N, C-alpha and C positions, 0 to 999 in steps of 0.2 A: 232526200238529197244528201243530208249530212252523212247517213250511213254509207251511201255510195262514195261520197268524197273521202270518207275515212279509209274505205277499202282501197281506193286509188292511191292514197298516201302510203298505205302499208305496202302495197305491191311495188310502188316506186322505191320505198326505202329498202325493201328486200332485194331489189335488183342491184343495189350498190353494196350489199354485204358480200364479203368474200365467200367462195364456196367452202363448204364444210366437208373436208376430206382428210385423209391421213397426213397430208403435207401441211395443211393449215392447222389441224388440231394437235399433232404430235411434234413438239419441238425436239431437235437433237440435244444430246447432253453436251456440255462444255468440252471443247477439243474435237468435236466431230461435226461433220457437215454432210448433207445429203449427197449421195453419189449421183452423178448426171445420168439421165436416161434420154434415150433417143425419142424425139417426138413421133407419136403414132405407134410406138411400140407397146408390147403387152405390159411392160413395167409402167409406162406412162399411163396406160388405161387403168391399172390398178390404183395408182396414185390419185387418180381423178374420181374414183367411185364415191358417190355421196354416202354420208353417214346419217344414221337416225340421230335425233336430238341427244344432247349430253344427258346422261343418266338413264337412257333406255336400257331396259332389261333384255337379256337374251332369252328368247321364247321358243319353245318347241312348236312343231307344226300344228298342234292342237291347242295352243295358247297357254300352256303351262310354262313356268319359270324353269328354265334349263338347269340341269345339275351342274353345268360349267359356269353359271351366271357370276360366281364370285371371281372368276378370271376374265370378266368382260371389261376391256378398256373402251370399246366402242362396238357398235353394231352396224354392219353394212345395210344400206337401205335397199335391199333386194329381197324379192319374195322368197318364201321358204316352201310354198305350196301347201296343199291340203292333205297330203299323204305322207307316211313315214318313208320317204324316198331320198330327199337331199341330205345325205349324211356326209361323212368326211370326204371321201374321194369324189363324191357327187358334187360337192361344193366347188372342188378344184376344177372338175370338168365344166361345171356351169360357168365359172368365171372365164375359163378359157374359150368355151363355146360362145359366150355373150361377146367377148372381144372380137373373135373372128366374124361373128354375124354382123356386128357393128361396122366392120370394115368391108362387109360383103365378100369376104374370102371364103365363100361357101364350100368350095372344093376341099378346103383344108380342115373343115369340121368333120372329124372322124374319130371314133373311139372303139377300142376292142371290148368285147364282152369277155367275161371269165371263161366262156367256152372257146374263145379264140375267134369268134365271128367278128368281122369288121363292119361296124354300123356307121356308115357314113351319111351325113346330112343330105347330100345331093340326091341319093336314092329315095330317101324319105320325102323330100320336097317334090320330087317328081312323080309321086304317087304310090311308090312301093312300100309295103309293109312287111315287117319281120314275122316269120313262122318257121319254127324249128331250124334255126341257122340258115335260112334262105330268105330271099326277097320275093314277095308276090305282089304283082301290080294290082291294086285294088281301088285307087283314088286318083283324083285329078291333081295336076301340078299346082303346087301352092307354096310359095316362099315367104308366106306371112309370118309375123312374129308368133302368132298363136300356133301355127304348125311347128315352128322351131321349138316352142316350149313342149309340144307333145313329143317331139323327137327326143328332147332332153330327158324327159320322164321315162321314155323307153330306155335310154342309156342308163339312167339311174337304177332301173329295174334289173339290168343284167350285167352291168360293169361294177367294178369295186376296186379296192386297194390292190389285190393280186394282179388284175389286168392293167390298171394304170401303172403300177411299178414297172411292169415289163415293157410298156410302150414309151416310158420316159427314159431320157438318156442320163447316164451317170455324169456327175460333175466331177471331172478328174482334178481340177484345181479349185479347192474351196475358197481361195482368196479372191476368186473372180465371181463370188456369189452376187446374184442380182435379183431384183424384184421379179416375181414369177417363178422363181425356183421352188421346188417342193421337197420337204422332208418326208419320206414315206417308207413305211414297212408293210408289205402286203401280207395278209393273213386273215384268219377268222377267229378272233377279230384282228384287224390290222388298224393302222391309223395314218393320218398324213396332216401336214400343215403346209400352207402356202405363204411364201415371203411377199409381204405387201409393200415394203419400202426398205432401203438400205442406206446406212450412214457410214462414213469412214473418217479416220483421222489421218494425220500426216504420215503415219507409219503404214497406212493402208489396212489397218485393223478394222474389222467390219462389226457393225451392230445392225439389227434388223427388227422390223415389225412382223408379227406372225398372225395369221388368221385361220380359222377352222370352222367346220360343222361338227356334229357329233351324233351320238345315238341316244334317244331317238332323233330324228331330223330336227334341226333347230336353225335359228338364224345364223348367218355367217358372222362370226365375231372376231374383232381384233383383240388379241390376248394381252394380259398383264400378269406379271408375277405377283404383284401386290399393287395396291393403289398408287398410281404415279410411276410405277416401274414397268414400262412396256417395251423397252428396247432389250432384245435378246442377243446373245453371242454364243458361239459354239464352244467356247472354252469353259463354260459353266452350265451344268445341267439345270434347266429351269424347273421350279416346283409347280408344274402344271400336269394335268393328265397326259401321259405318254411323253413327257419331257425328255425321256432318255433317247428319243429319236432325233433331237436337235443336235445331231453330230454329222461330221463330214460323210461317214459311211452310208448315210441314209439320204443324201442330197442328190436330187434329179432335176431335170429340166425338160421343157417340151422341144426347144431347139436351140 
């Protein structure tokens, strides 16, 4: 009975704790405040994503400490999978897909393969399977989360930075940077970062949090330049892998 009572107390205590996400964990620097986000938006979704406990290492899909671990400010509490699939562009597509799936906006879940083939979730959920840049009807209709994840793994296998860069829209005014925007350069290798949160000052100068996956596939990590230095800006090249991409010329967004 004592053990049961202790468990109940722990659960009740945990229910009163604030959520652990980028908003609660990362305070803005003096003179800056968080940019407002629209409720229900992709930006609000990214702000709300849970983080693993403080001090968690960034691990690869096979459990090794990632080569990028020194740049870890936090780790998103999202699965990385059991295969070397969810790399940089895949992590961005995973977050976008998860957001749309959570809103049941199934018809909007669609990504291009590098070949140009449009792989939309609706076809997959309705039982179609990919074969040589065509859909073949092979299965029953299934909109479960398990099937959604199988769809995402298919996307990870055939899409990448070249295809994602083409389908994202250039941000013509970097001053309007918002959470959900992507810094991307398509190539082999290419790379990309996703903006998790944005802060601004009275002059509307922007600072932002960045997240990424890497090669081999690893946890999605919120990045830092150095311990305690996790807000980035476009006027200074950060000392992280592919930091040269954090420039207006590489800025894109989904919509």
